[in-house]
DRENLUMGU-498426 format. One record per residue: y, z, x of N, C-alpha, C, O in turn. Coordinates in steps of 0.02 Angstrom, whole numbers, plus 32768, in hexadecimal, padded with zeros to 4 digits. Example, Ala and Ser with C-alpha at 12.3 -4.5 7.8 and 13.67 -1.06 7.14 Angstrom:
2
7EE4818682947F1F818682677F5B818682947F5A81A782C8 7F90816282827FCB816582AC8002818A828580398192829E 
% end
This chain:
432
7FC480008029800080008000803F8000802B80747FEA8014 803A80188067807280198095805D7FF780D680227FEC80E1 808D7FE68101807B7FCC8143804A7FFD8163805A8038816A 80117FE581757FDD8011818E7FDC801581DA7FDA7FE281FB 7FDF805181F47FD8805B823C7F90805182527F808051828D 7F64804882207F1D803E822F7F0D7FF382347ED27FE18233 7F3F7FC9823B7F367F81823B7F087F6B82747F097F8882AA 7EE07F3882667EB77F1B829A7EE37EF282CA7F147ED582B5 7ED07EF1830A7EF77ECD833C7EFD7E83832B7F327E658335 7EC77E6583107EC97E1F82FF7EFE7E1082CA7F1F7DDD82CD 7F057E3E829A7F367E3482657F7D7E3782827FA97E11826E 7F887E6682B07FCA7E6C82CF7FDB7E2C82F580147E1482F3 7FA97E1083177FB57DD3833D7FC67D9983107FF27D70831F 7FA37D9482D77FB27D6082A67FF97D67828D801E7D368288 800C7DA4827E804F7DB0826380857D9C829680B87D808283 80787DAA82D680A97D99830880AF7D4E831380E57D34831F 80767D2B830D80767CE38318808F7CBD82DB80AC7C8782E1 80837CD982A080927CB6826280BD7CE1823580A67CFB8203 80FC7CE8824781277D18822581497D0081E6815A7D2981BC 81547CBF81DF817D7CAB81A681557CA1816781177C9F8169 81797C9A812F81597C9A80ED81297C5F80E580F47C6780C8 813C7C2580FD81117BEA80F480D17BF1811C809B7BE28103 80D67C08815A809B7C0D8185806B7C43816D802F7C3F8179 80867C77814C805C7CAE8136804C7CAA80EB80337CDA80CE 80597C7180CC80487C6880867FFD7C77807D7FD47C5A80A0 7FEB7CA4804F7FA57CB980497F767C8180347F3B7C838045 7F8F7C50800F7F657C177FFC7F587BEC803A7F207BD78046 7F8D7BDF80607F877BB7809C7F597BD880CF7F337BB680F2 7F5C7C1B80D37F327C3F81037EEA7C4680EB7EBE7C568113 7EDE7C3980AA7E9A7C3880917E797C7B80867E3C7C818087 7EA27CB0807C7E857CF280727E5A7CF480337E6E7CDC7FFE 7E1F7D0F803A7DF27D1F80027DDE7CE27FD87DD17CE77F9C 7DDC7CA87FF87DC67C6B7FD67D807C597FEC7D727C548028 7D537C517FBC7D0D7C407FCB7CDD7C6F7FA87CF27CA17F8C 7C9E7C5E7FAA7C6A7C857F877C2F7C937FB67BFC7C717FB1 7C337CC37FE27C6E7CEE7FF07C9F7CCB80207C8F7C96803A 7CDA7CE9802B7D087CCD805C7CEA7CD180A27CC07CFB80AF 7D007CA580CF7CEB7CAB81157CFE7CF081317D2F7D0D811B 7CD77D0A815F7CE47D4E81797D2C7D5981907D477D8F8187 7D4B7D2681AE7D8F7D2F81C87DC47D2881927E007D2D81A0 7DAE7D1C81547DDE7D15811C7DD57D4C80E87DF37D4A80B3 7DAB7D7D80F87D9F7DB580CA7DD37DEC80D77DE17DFC8111 7DED7E0880A27E1C7E4080A77DF87E7F808D7DDC7E7F8056 7DF97EB380B57DD87EF280A37E0A7F2C80A37E3A7F2C80C8 7DFC7F5D80797E237F9B807A7E0C7FC880B37E357FE880D4 7DCB7FCA80C07DAE7FFC80ED7DC77FF681357DC880288159 7DDB7FBA814A7DF37FB2818F7E3F7FAE81947E5A7FA081C9 7E617FBC815D7EAA7FBA815D7EC77F7681517F047F6E814E 7E9C7F43814B7EB47EFE81447EDE7EF281067F0E7ECC8109 7ECD7F1280CF7EF17F0580907F387F1E80927F607F0B8067 7F497F4880C27F8E7F6080C87FAF7F4881097FDF7F668121 7F947F1281247FAE7EF681637FC77EAF81587FA37E85813D 80047EA2816D80207E5E816A7FFA7E31819C7FEB7E4881D3 7FE97DF3818B7FFD7DCE814F7FCC7DD181157FD67DB080E2 7F967DFB811B7F677E0180E47F877E1F80A67F707E13806E 7FBC7E4580AF7FDF7E6180767FFC7E2B8048800A7E38800E 80067DF0806380207DB9803A7FEE7DA6800280017D887FD0 7FB07DB9800C7F7D7DB17FD97F707DF37FB47F6B7DF47F77 7F6A7E297FDA7F537E687FBC7F877E887F8D7F747EAB7F5E 7FC87E7D7F997FFA7E9A7F6C7FF47E7E7F25800A7E9E7EF5 7FD87E427F1F7FCD7E257EDC7F867E327EC37F737E1A7E8D 7F607E597EE97F1B7E667ED67F057EAD7EE97ECB7EB87EF9 7F337EDC7EE67F237F1F7F007EEE7F437ED87ECE7F727EF1 7EE37F2E7E9B7EAF7F4E7E717E6A7F447E8F7E3B7F697E7F 7E627F127EB97E227F047ED77E127F337F127DDB7F347F2B 7E447F5B7F267E3C7F867F5F7E417FD17F4F7E227FFA7F71 7E697FE27F1C7E7780287F0D7E6780357EC47E79800D7E99 7E45806D7EB47E38807D7E6D7E78807F7E457EAD808F7E5F 7E7380707E047EAF806D7DDB7EA180817D947E6880827D7E 7ED780907D707ED4809D7D287F03806B7D057F3280537D23 7EF4805C7CC77F1B802C7CA07F55804D7C7D7F4E80847C62 7F8E802C7C7E7FC7803E7C547FCB80077C1F7FE67FD17C2C 7FB180147BE47FA77FE07BB27FEA7FC97B9480177FF17B89 7FEE7F887B86802A7F6D7B68802E7F7D7B1E80647F777B00 7FF77F917AFF7FF77F9D7AB87FE47F5E7A917FD37F2B7AAF 7FE67F627A4F7FCF7F2B7A2580077F037A057FFA7ED579DE 80457F147A14807E7EF179F580897EAD7A12806C7E9B7A46 80B47E8679F280C37E437A0B80EB7E457A4C810C7E767A5C 80E67E0E7A71810C7E087AB081557DFB7A9F81657DD17A75 81827E207ABF81CA7E147AB681DE7DD57ADA81C67DC77B11 820A7DAE7ABC821C7D6D7AD8824D7D757B11827B7D9D7B0F 82427D4D7B4582737D437B7B82807CF77B7C82637CD37BA4 82AC7CE07B5082B57C977B4A82D37C797B8A82F97C9A7BAE 82C17C3A7B9682DE7C177BCF83227BFB7BBC832B7BE27B84 83527C007BE983957BE47BDF83927B997BEE83847B867C27 839F7B717BBD839B7B287BC683CF7B0F7BF883CA7AD77C12 84027B387C0684347B247C3784207B347C7E84437B247CAD 83E57B547C8683CF7B667CC983CB7B277CF483B47AF37CDE 83E37B2D7D3183E77AF17D5B83D37B007DA383D07B3A7DB8 83C57ACB7DC883AE7AD17E0D83E57AE97E3C83D77AF97E76 84237AEB7E24845A7AFF7E5084527B477E69846F7B597E9C 842B7B707E4584217BB57E5B84047BB57EA284177BDF7ECA 83D67B887EB183B97B857EF483ED7B7B7F2A83E47B8E7F63 84257B5B7F1784597B4B7F4884927B7D7F4A84C27B747F71 848E7BB27F2284C17BE67F2584C27C037F6C848E7C167F86 84FC7C057F8A85037C187FD085227C5E7FD6854A7C727FAC 850E7C81800A852A7CC4801685297CD3806085087CB18087 854D7D068073854F7D1D80B885227D5980C0852E7D8C80A1 84ED7D5580E884C37D9080F484EB7DCA811085227DC1812A 84CF7E06810984F37E41812284FE7E3E816D85307E568186 84CE7E20819184D37E1B81D984CA7DD281EC84A07DAF81D0 84F27DBB821C84EC7D75823285277D4C8218854C7D6181EC 852E7D11823585687CE7822485577CAC81F885827C9181D6 85187C9781F885057C5C81D284FA7C6C818984D67C9C817A 85177C47815B850A7C52811484C37C3F810284A17C1C8128 84AC7C5680CA84687C4A80B384697C37806A84967C4C8046 84397C0F805484357BFE800D84047C2D7FEA83DB7C4E8009 840A7C2F7FA783DC7C577F7F83947C447F8F83697C707F99 83857C037F9183417BED7F9E83297C047FE282EF7C1A7FE9 83537C01801483407C19805783327C64805783077C7B807C 83577C89802E834D7CD1802D83087CE4801382EC7D178027 82ED7CBB7FE682AB7CCA7FCA82767CC88000824B7CF48004 82797C95802A82497C90806182557CC6809682267CE180B2 82967CD480A382A67D0680D682897D4B80C482797D7280F1 82827D58808482687D99806E82207D96805582087DC48035 81FC7D5E806581B67D58805481AA7D658009817E7D8B7FF5 81D37D467FE181CF7D507F99818E7D357F7C81787CFE7F8C 816E7D5E7F5281327D497F2E81427D327EE881207D077ECC 81767D4D7ECC818C7D397E8981D17D557E7B81E27D8C7E90 81FA7D2E7E57823D7D457E4582517D267E0382467CEB7DF6 826F7D4F7DD882897D377D9982D07D527D9082DD7D8C7DA1 82FC7D287D7683417D3B7D6B834F7D347D2083457CFF7D03 83677D6A7D02837D7D687CBC83C97D687CBB83E97D8E7CE0 83E77D3D7C91842E7D3E7C85843A7D437C3A84277D167C14 84587D7B7C2684637D887BDF84217D857BB9841E7D6D7B80 83EC7D9F7BD883AB7DA47BB783817D667BB9834A7D667B9D 83987D317BD983727CF27BDC835E7CE47C2483827CF47C53 83237CC57C2C830C7CB37C6E83317C757C87832E7C407C69 83557C7E7CBE83797C457CDB83587C2E7D1D836A7BFA7D38 83297C567D3683097C447D7582C87C6B7D7A82C67CA77D6C 82927C497D8D82517C6A7D9582277C427DC6821E7C067DBE 820F7C647DF981E67C437E2D81AD7C717E4281B37CAE7E42 81747C527E53813A7C767E6C81227C557EAC81257C187EB3 810A7C7E7EDA80F37C657F1B80B17C867F2C809E7CB97F0F 808D7C697F5C804E7C877F72801B7C897F3B800F7C577F1A 7FFD7CC47F317FC87CCB7EFF7FE17CEC7EBF7FBA7CF67E90 80217CFD7EBB803C7D1C7E7F80467CE87E48805D7CB07E56 80357CFA7E0A80407CD07DD080617CF97D9A80647D377DA0 807B7CDA7D65809B7D017D2F806D7D347D0F80847D667CF5 802C7D287D117FFC7D557CF07FE47D8E7D1C7FC57DBD7D04 7FF27D8B7D5E7FD67DBC7D8C80057DF67D9880437DEE7D97 7FE77E307DA4800E7E6B7DB780147E6E7E037FEA7E547E28 80497E8D7E1A80587E947E6280707EDC7E6B80947EF67E40 805E7EFB7EA180747F3F7EAD80C07F407EB580DC7F167ED8 80E27F707E95812B7F737E9881447FAB7EC681807FB77ECB 81157FCC7EE8812680007F19815780327EF98148804D7EC4 8190803F7F1A81BC80757F0481E880647EC8820E808E7EB1 81E480277EAF820280197E6E81E280487E3B820180597E08 81A4805D7E478182808E7E1D81AD80CC7E1381AF80E87DDD 81D080E17E4881F8811E7E44822D811A7E0E823B814C7DEC 824B80E07E05828180D97DD4826680E07D8D828A80F97D61 822980CA7D81820A80D67D40820581207D32821481377CFB 81EF81467D6481E3818D7D58822281B87D5F822681EE7D42 825281A07D86829381C17D8482B181BB7D3E82D081EA7D24 82A881807D1F82C081757CDB829B81A17CA982BA81C07C7F 825981A47CAF823281CE7C81824482177C8B824A823C7C5A 824C822D7CCA826082727CD682A382817CB582AB82B67C97 82D382537CBC8315825D7C9D8310825D7C51833682807C30 82E382357C3682D882347BED82BE82777BD582D482907BA0 829082957BFA827582D67BE782A9830D7BEE82A9833E7BC8 82D683067C1F830E83357C25833B832E7BE8835083607BCB 834A82F07BD4837582E47B9A835683007B5A837A83167B2D 831482FF7B5582F183187B1B82EB83647B1B82D683827AEA 82FD83837B5382F883CB7B5882B383E47B6B82A784217B6A 828683B87B7D824383CC7B91824083E37BDA821484097BEE 827083CC7C01827783E27C4782BE83FA7C5282EE83DA7C3D 82C484337C748305844E7C87831484387CCE82F2844C7CFD 8347840E7CD6835583F37D19836D84287D4A836C841C7D86 838384617D32839A84967D5E836284C67D72836B84F17D9E 832884BE7D5382EF84EA7D6282CD84D67DA382D0849C7DB8 82AE85077DC3828884FA7E00824784D67DF0822984E07DBB 823184AD7E1F81F284897E1781B984B87E08818E84A97DDF 81B884F27E2A818185217E22817D85407DDD814A855C7DCB 81B3853B7DB581B085537D70818385267D45816A853C7D12 817984E87D5B814E84BA7D37810A84B17D5980D784A97D37 810A84B37D9A80CC84AB7DC080C584E77DEF80DF84E87E27 80A2851A7DD6809F85587DFD807A85507E3F808385777E6D 8050851C7E43802D850F7E82805C85007EBB804985067EF6 809A84EC7EAC80CA84DB7EE080F785167EF38125850F7F1C 80EB85507ED6810F858D7EEA80FF859A7F3480C5859B7F48 813385A67F5C812985B57FA3812485777FCF8120857E800C 8125853B7FB1812784FE7FD8816F84E77FE2819D85097FCB 817884B0800381BC8495800C81DE84857FCB821C84837FC8 81B884787F9781D584667F5681DF84A17F2881FF849A7EF3 81C684DB7F3A81C585147F0C820885267EED820C85327EB1 823C85267F16827E853B7EFD82AE85007EF482EA85097EE9 829484C37EF982BE84877EEB82C4847F7EA08294848C7E7B 82FF846A7E898307845E7E4182EF84197E2E82E783ED7E59 82E384107DEE82CE83CE7DD68304839A7DE582F483627DF8 834383AC7DDE837A837E7DED8379836A7E368384832F7E46 836C83987E63836883887EAA832E83597EB98333832F7EE5 82F783607E9582BF83327E9D82D182ED7E8382C582BB7EA3 82F082EB7E47830382AB7E28833382837E54832F82467E56 835F82A67E78839182847EA1837F82857EEB83A982727F15 8344829A7EFC832B829D7F41835B82C47F6E837282AB7FA2 836983007F598394832E7F7F836D836A7F98838983A07FA3 832B83617FA1830183997FB68300839D800382FD836B8026 830283DB801B830083E6806382B983F4807A82AA842D808E 828F83C38078824983CC808A823983A780CB825D837A80E0 820283BD80EB81EC839D812981C0836281168186836A8102 81DB8326811C81B782EB810681DA82AE8123821482A08112 81B88289814D81D3824C816A81B9820F8145817D820A8137 81E781E1813681D581A3811381D38169814581DC812F8131 81C78177818481C7814481B88184811E81B78151813981CB 818680E0819F814980B88197812E80A081DA80F6808681DC 815380A7820F813C80908250811980C78278810080BA82AF 81178103825D80FC813D828280BC8156826180BD816B8227 8085815582868045816B826B804581B6825B801E81CC8231 807081DC827B80718225827080A2823A823980A782758229 80C58209821B80F4821981E680D0823481A980978222819B 80F28260818580D4827E814980C2824B81148094825680EC 80E68212811280D681DE80E1808D81C880E8806C81B980B7 807481C58126802E81B181317FFE81E8811D7FC881D98103 8010822781297FE6825E81127FE1825E80C67FAC826B80A9 8019825080A6801D824B805E7FEF821380457FC8821C8015 7FF381D880657FCA81A080507F8081AB805E7F5581958037 7F7081CC80947F2A81DC80A47F0D820B80707ED48203805A 7F34823D805C7F1C826D80297F0D82497FE87EDD825A7FC6 7F3782187FD67F2D81F47F987EFF81B97F9E7EF481957F6D 7EE281AE7FD97EB581767FE77ED681327FDA7EB481037FC5 7F16812D7FE87F3880ED7FE27F2F80C280217F388085801E 7F1C80E280587F0880BF80957EC680DD80AB7EB88117809A 7E9E80B880D27E5B80D280E47E60811081117E8A8114813E 7E34814081037E33817D812B7E0A8172816A7DD681518168 7E20818D81A27DF9818881E07DBA81B281DB7DB681DF81B1 7D8981A582057D4981CA82017D50821582087D28823B81ED 7D84822C822B7D8B827482367DB6829682017DCB82CF820A 7DC3827381C97DEA829281937DBB82C1816D7D9482AB8143 7DC18302817C7D91833381627DA2834F811D7DD883418102 7D74837581027D7D839580C17DB483CA80C27DCB83E0808D 7DC883DF80FE7DFC841281037E4283F580F97E73841A80F6 7E4683B380F47E87839280EA7E90838080A17E5F837B807C 7ECF8376808A7EDB836780447EB3832A802C7EB182F7804E 7E9383307FF27E6882FC7FD87E8982D57F9E7E6E82A27F88 7EC282ED7F867EE482CD7F4E7F2F82D17F597F4782F47F86 7F5582AC7F317F9E82B07F357FB682F77F2A7FE083107F50 7F9C83187EF77FB5835A7EE57FA2838E7F1A7FC983BC7F27 7F6783877F397F5683B47F6F7F8783AB7FAA7F9883DC7FCB 7F9C836E7FB67FCD83637FEC800F83867FDC802D83A48008 802683817F9D8066839F7F8A806883E97F9A809D84047FA9 802E840A7F96802B84527FA3803284627FED8038849D7FFE 8031843080188038843B8061807F842E807A808E843D80B3 80AA8411805080ED83FD80668118843B8074811B8469804C 8138843B80AF8160847480C481AA846780BB81C0842E80B5 81D0849B80BA8219849680B58236849080FB822084B0812A 826A8464810182888459814382D2846A814482EE84788179 82F2846B810A8339847A8106834B848F80BF831F84988095 838B849580B283A184A9806F839C846E803F83A984358052 838B847D8001838C844A7FCD83D4843E7FB783FE846A7FBC 83E084027F9E842183F37F7F845983E77FB0849483EB7F9D 844983D77FEE847D83CE802184878385803684BF83718047 8451835E803584558319804D842082EF802B83EA8308801C 842E82AF802083FC8281800683CA8270803C83DD82608075 838A8274802C83558262805B831D8243803382FA8265800E 83148201803C82E281DC8015829C81EF802C828A81E28065 8275820D7FFF823282238010820482187FD4820D82357F9F 81D281EE7FDE81A581DA7FA8818582167F86817882147F49 8178824A7FAB815682847F91817B82A47F56815C82C37F2B 81BE829B7F5381E482B67F1A81CB829B7ED881C782BF7EA6 81BA825B7ED681A6823C7E98816182537E82815482597E46 813582617EB280F4827D7E9E80FC82C47E8380D782D77E55 812B82EA7E9D813A832C7E81815483247E3A813F83487E0D 818382F57E31819D82E97DED816482D47DBF816182EB7D85 813682AA7DD680FE82967DAD80D382D17D9880BC82D47D5F 80C983007DC680A1833C7DB680C683667D8180A7837F7D53 8107836D7D88812E83927D56812983707D12811D83917CDF 8131832D7D11812C83087CD280E783127CB380E1831C7C76 80B5830E7CDC807083177CC28066835D7CA7804683657C73 8080838F7CC9807783D57CB3809D83E27C71808384047C45 80D883C67C6B810183D27C2F80E583AE7BF280E383CA7BBC 80D183707BFC80BB83477BC38071834D7BB3805A833A7B7D 804B83687BE48002836C7BDE7FE283277BD77FAE831E7BB7 800382F67BF57FEA82B17BF77FF182977C3E801D82AE7C63 7FC782687C507FCB824D7C93800C82267C9D802F82157C6E 801B82197CDC805681F17CED805281AD7CCB808481957CAF 8018818D7CCE8011814C7CAF8017814D7C63803581207C46 7FFD81817C44800381887BFB804C81907BE7806181747BB4 807281B57C0E80B981BD7BFF80DE817B7C048107816A7BDA 80CF81557C3980EF81147C4080DC80E67C06810780C37BEB 809D80E67BF3808780BC7BBC80A980CD7B7B80C180A17B58 80AB810D7B6B80C681227B2A811181207B26812D810F7AF2 813381317B5D817C81377B5B81A080F57B6881D880EB7B50 818180C97B8E81A3808B7BA18178804D7B98818C801F7B73 813E804A7BB8811A800B7BC081067FEC7B7D810F7FB07B73 80EA80147B5080D27FF97B11810B7FE57AE280FF7FC67AAE 81497FF77AF381837FE87AC981A97FAA7ADF81D47F917ABB 81987F917B1A81BF7F597B3681A97F157B1C81CD7EE47B25 816F7F127AFB81557ED07AE8813E7EAA7B25814B7E6E7B2B 811D7ECD7B5381087EAF7B9280D27E7A7B8780AF7E797B54 80CC7E4D7BB880997E197BB580557E327BCE80217E1B7BB6 80567E607BFE80197E767C1F80157EC27C2180487EE47C1F 7FD77EDC7C257FCF7F217C387FEA7F2B7C7F7FEB7EFC7CA7 7FFE7F677C8E800C7F7A7CD37FD07FA27CEC7FA47FB37CC4 7FCF7FB27D2B7F9C7FE17D437FB7800A7D7C7FE77FF87D9E 7F9680437D867FAB80757DB67F7580837DE97F3B808E7DD8 7F8780837E297F5A80997E5D7F5180E57E587F8281097E4D 7F1480FD7E607F0681447E577EE0815F7E947EC1813A7EB9 7EE381A27E9C7EBD81C17ED27E7581CE7EBB7E6081B47E88 7E5081F57EE17E0881FC7ED57DF782227E957DBE821F7E7F 7E2782457E787E1982677E387E45824B7DFF7E4B826A7DCB 7E6382117E0B7E8681EF7DD57ECF81FF7DCD7EEE81EB7D9B 7EED82247DFD7F3582307DFA7F5B81F07E0C7F5181D57E43 7F8681D87DE07FAC819C7DEF7FDF81A87E267FFB81DF7E2C 7FEB81757E4E801C81787E848061816A7E67807681307E67 8083819D7E5080C581957E3180F9817D7E62812D81627E4D 80ED81877EA2811E81737ED4811D81297EE6814C81117F05 80E881047ED180E880BD7EE580AB80967ED1809F80617EEE 808380AD7EA08044808D7E91804280607E54800C804D7E3E 807C804F7E38807D80277DFB80787FDD7E0B80957FC57E3B 80527FB97DE280497F707DEA805C7F4E7DA880437F607D73 80897F1E7DAC80A67EFE7D7080A67EB27D7980A27E987DB1 80AC7E8F7D4180BB7E477D4681077E3F7D45812B7E6A7D2D 811D7E087D6181647DFE7D6F81917E017D3181C37E247D30 817E7DDD7CFD81A97DDB7CC281AE7E207CA081E27E327C86 81777E467CA2817A7E897C8481A77EB77CAC81C97EE27C90 81A87EAE7CED81D67ED37D18821E7EC27D0482497EEF7D01 822B7E837CF6826E7E6E7CE1827F7E8B7C9C82B97E9B7C8F 824D7E917C70825A7EAF7C2E82757EF67C3482A27F0A7C10 82587F1C7C6282717F607C6C82B97F5E7C8782E37F857C71 82C67F317CB6830B7F2A7CCF833B7F187C9883737F327C95 83277EEB7C6B83527ED77C34835D7F117C0483937F197BE8 832A7F3B7BFA83327F777BD183697FA47BED83937FBC7BC8 83687FAD7C2E839B7FD87C4D83E07FB77C4984127FD97C3E 83E37F757C5184237F527C4B84417F5A7C06847E7F5E7BFE 84167F5D7BD3842D7F627B8E84317FAB7B7784267FBA7B3C 84407FD87BA58448801F7B95840A803E7B768410806A7B4C 83D080257B8A839180437B72837780257B328342803A7B1A 839A7FF47B1583857FD67AD583657F927AE283847F667B00 83277F8B7ACB83047F4C7AD682CB7F457AA482B07F777A8C 82BA7F077A9482837EFA7A66828E7F1D7A23825E7F357A04 82CC7F207A0E82DD7F3C79CC82DE7F8779C782DE7FA17990 82DE7FAA79FF82DC7FF379FC82FE80137A3983047FF47A6E 831480517A31833180767A6782F880977A8E82DB80C87A78 82E8807B7AC882AF80937AEF82C480CB7B1E82A380FF7B21 82F980C17B42831680F37B6F8358810A7B51838180DF7B40 8363814B7B4883A381617B2C83DF81457B5283DF81417B8F 841181317B2C844C81127B4A846C81417B7D8484812B7BB1 846C81827B6F848B81B27B9D846581B67BDF848481C27C13 842481AB7BDE83FD81AB7C1C841081707C47841881767C84 841781357C28842A80FA7C4D847181027C6A847E80F07CA3 849E811E7C4284E281297C5984E481587C95850A814E7CC4 84BA818C7C9484B781BB7CCB849F81997D0B84B981A77D41 846E816D7D04845681487D3E848D811B7D59849A811A7D95 84AE80F57D2D84E280C77D43851C80EB7D65853B80CF7D93 852B81277D4F8562814D7D6D855381627DB58580816E7DDC 851281657DC584FE81737E0984FE81BD7E1A850F81E87DF1 84EB81CA7E5984E9820F7E718522821D7EA1855581FA7EA1 851A824F7ECA854E82657EF9855182337F348521822E7F5A 858982107F3B858F81DD7F70859481FD7FB5857F81DF7FE7 85AF823A7FB885B3825C7FF8856F826E801385628264804F 854482887FE9850082987FFE84DC8259801584B8825A8046 84E682227FF184C581E4800284DF81C8804484B881B2806E 852181C9804E853E81AE808B852481D180C9851C81B280FD 8516821280C284FD823980FB84B98221811384A58230814B 849581FD80E8845281E580FA845581A98128842481988148 848F8187812C849A8153815D847C810F814D846780EB817A 847A80FC810D846180B980FB84978085810884C6807E80E1 84918062814084C68033815484CE7FF8812585057FDC811F 84987FE48105849B7FAA80D784B27FBE809184BB7F938066 84BB7FFF808584CD80178042850C80438044850B807B802B 8543802A8060858080538062859C805D801C85A1802E7FF5 85AE809B800D85CC80AA7FCC859A80B47F9485AE80C07F5B 855980AE7FA3852580B67F70851781007F628530812C7F85 84ED810C7F3084D4814F7F22848F81497F03847581127EFB 847181827EF1842D81837ED7842B81B47E9C844181ED7EA2 8410819D7E64840E81C77E2883CF81B87E0083C2817E7DEF 83A981EC7DF0836D81E57DC8833E81AF7DE4831E818A7DBF 833C81AC7E278310817E7E4B832381357E4182F881097E43 836381287E37838080E57E3783B580E47E6E83D581167E7D 83BF80A87E8C83F1809D7EC0842E807D7E9F842880487E7F 8468809B7EA784A480877E8284D9806E7EB484EC80927EE1 84F080307EAA851D80117EDB856580277ED68588802A7F08 857C80367E9985C380457E8D85F0800A7EA0862B80137EAE 85D47FCD7EA085FE7F937EAE86267F7F7E7086217F9F7E3C 864D7F4A7E75867A7F387E3E86547F207E0086717F1E7DCA 86147F107E0885EB7EFB7DCF85C27F357DB285A27F2D7D7E 85C47F6F7DD3859D7FA77DBB85527F9D7DC4852B7FB77D9C 853D7F787DF784F67F687E0184CF7FA57E1884E87FD07E3C 84917FA77E0284637FDB7E19841D7FBE7E1B84107F897DFE 83EF7FE17E3E83AE7FC17E4783767FF27E538381802C7E67 83397FDA7E4882FC7FFA7E5D82E57FD57E9C82E87F987E9E 82CE7FFA7ECF82BD7FDB7F0F82787FF37F258266802E7F1D 82517FC57F4182107FD77F5E82077FB67FA182247F827FAF 81DD7FD47FCB81D17FB8800D81B47F72800881957F5F7FD6 81BE7F4C803D81A77F07804481CA7ED8801481B47E9F800B 82027EEE7FF5822C7EC07FD082277EC27F8482417E947F64 82077EF57F6782047EF97F1D82487F0F7F0382687F3A7F21 825D7EF37ECA82A07F057EB282AA7EF47E6882907EC27E50 82D07F1E7E4682F07F0D7E07833B7F187E1383507F4F7E23 83617EE37E0C83A97EE67E1883CD7ED87DD783C37EA47DB8 83F77F067DC2841A7F027D8184657EFE7D8E84827F2B7DAC 84847EC87D7684CC7EBE7D7D84EA7EBB7D3784EA7E867D18 85037EF47D1D851C7EF57CD985567EC47CCD85597EA47C99 85847EBF7CFD85BE7E937CF485AA7E4A7CEC85C87E257CC5 85777E367D12855F7DF07D0F852A7DE67CDA85127DAE7CD0 85177E1B7CB784E07E187C8684A17DFB7CA5847D7DD37C87 84947E107CE3845E7DF47D0B842B7E297D1E843D7E617D2F 83EB7E167D1B83B47E3F7D3483897E147D6183777DDC7D4E 83797E2D7D9C834C7E0B7DCA83107E387DD583177E737DE5 82D47E1C7DCD82967E3F7DDF82767E177E16826B7DDB7E10 82657E397E4C82487E177E85820A7E3D7E9E820B7E7A7EA4 81D57E177EAE81997E317ECE81927E0D7F10819E7DD17F15 817E7E317F44817D7E147F8681487E347FB2812C7E687FA1 813B7E147FEA810C7E30801B81297E27806181097E0B808E 81667E40806A81887E3B80AA815F7E5F80DF81427E9380D2 815F7E44811C813A7E658152815B7EA78166813B7ED28184 819B7EAF815681C07EEC816381BB7F1A812681C37F0380EE 81AE7F5A813181A87F8880F981ED7F9D80DF81FD7F9280A5 82157FBB810A82557FD780F482867FA080DF828A7F6B80FF 82AC7FAD80AA82DD7F7D809283177F7480C383317F3D80CB 832B7FAA80E283637FA78110834A7FA58158831D7FCC816A 83657F798182839B7F4A817183857F04815E83AA7EDF813D 83487EF0817183357EAA816D83327E8E8127834F7E59811A 83107EAF80F983087E9480B5834B7E938091835C7E628070 83717EC9809783B37ECC807783E17E93808F840A7E7A806A 83D97E8180CE84067E5080ED84097E0F80C6843E7DF180C0 83CF7DF880AD83CC7DB8808A83BD7DBF804083A97D8F801F 83C67DFC802583BB7E057FDE83F77E217FB9840C7E047F87 84147E577FD1844D7E747FAD84877E447FA684A27E3D7F6F 849D7E217FDC84D37DF17FD284BE7DB57FA984E77D967F87 847D7DA47FAA84647D6D7F8084697D7F7F37847D7D567F0E 84577DBC7F26845A7DD37EE084A27DD07EC784AF7DB97E8F 84D07DE97EF085167DEB7EDA85337DA47ED485597D957EA5 85207D787F0285397D337EFF851F7D107EC085437CEA7EA0 84E07D1D7EAE84C47CFF7E7184E77D1A7E3484F47CF57E04 84F77D5A7E34851D7D787DFC85607D567DF485757D457DBC 85837D4B7E2B85C47D2A7E2885BD7CE27E0E85E77CCB7DE8 85887CC07E23857C7C7C7E0C856F7C7B7DC0858C7C527D9C 85457CA97DA985347CAA7D6185717CBC7D3685777CA57CFD 859E7CE47D5285D97CF87D2C860B7CBE7D2486347CC07CF7 86067C8C7D4F86357C547D4C86157C157D3286347BE07D30 85D57C197D1F85B17BDE7D0885CE7BC37CC785B67B917CAC 
% end
């Protein structure tokens, strides 16, 4: 699910020799084609291959074949329409913008390849004006959305706060007593929602010793080494009980995936329903989605609330459109308008600035959404390797993107050719 430090040497060599999107196209490379595929074209979870570039260009669209999962059912209602705009034109590919770094301008079409895009759809005023698929992704297939998952559960958490089922000022341990005495014990729900917890946890995807890898090993999202004993955490929740405190809560923004798994445990404890059941009942079954979603789970079925959701592209866009429309979609108020307004208003910009995100000056973080505070009021859900929902209220635009970039972190490389591209497209659509 993440860049794996357990990558095979041969895979690393392939990635170095064949770095661009065309050369690493999973169809062109022939991954998993044949009955059975040739030995050198087989992708396995057990050796770390399924989480190693360029094999990820296939596995991100097929993660259910590697990790156990649960279904988030779409329900039995009709599919909500996303009509195509008859005015949609090829000029979108030629929309030009200046990347954050560098002097040469880039076109929208070039940005898709630069970020190893697997699929992208653009809605303007609720209509599809652009839709493309690459590699093995199709309109019917689900793709892992990584940390875009967090924004779904930040929204659900905020909805439960609005309903009075969760007190955002209460300590986490008031809902999950197992976390009393851990790094999360005295953190408030609000501090978890806005990632203001002072816990010992590194999100460095390039370091094998970082806590993010211990977290993933506990949840079996990456293969465990032979010496991973029974004395180590065996599930996501067992890992949460080992997290230590490193500083004061509520002092600085620090993006840490583990916060969302804690929020998921709180949601599960309060509602007495699984994370996936909450998503299904509160959001997914109300959107008029085209496909079921599914969730990667650990060895006892705990869903990975921090990054295990798999969606099809248009359904991802439907959720973005719901948020653009103040929570109203498919003929009903799905997310309370006040919850959406709270997200759009953003969090503390000073706390966020202290985190040092060079590609996100002036941004903030609220309810697990990234808020730009730009002149269009844009905000977004972000996931590693290029997953994104970008909402521009002023332009009436929603972009949903699925990708398999060889780089995990969005900053600086992925942001460089995506954030200015999104804004340029918004400006284009506003003047069309």
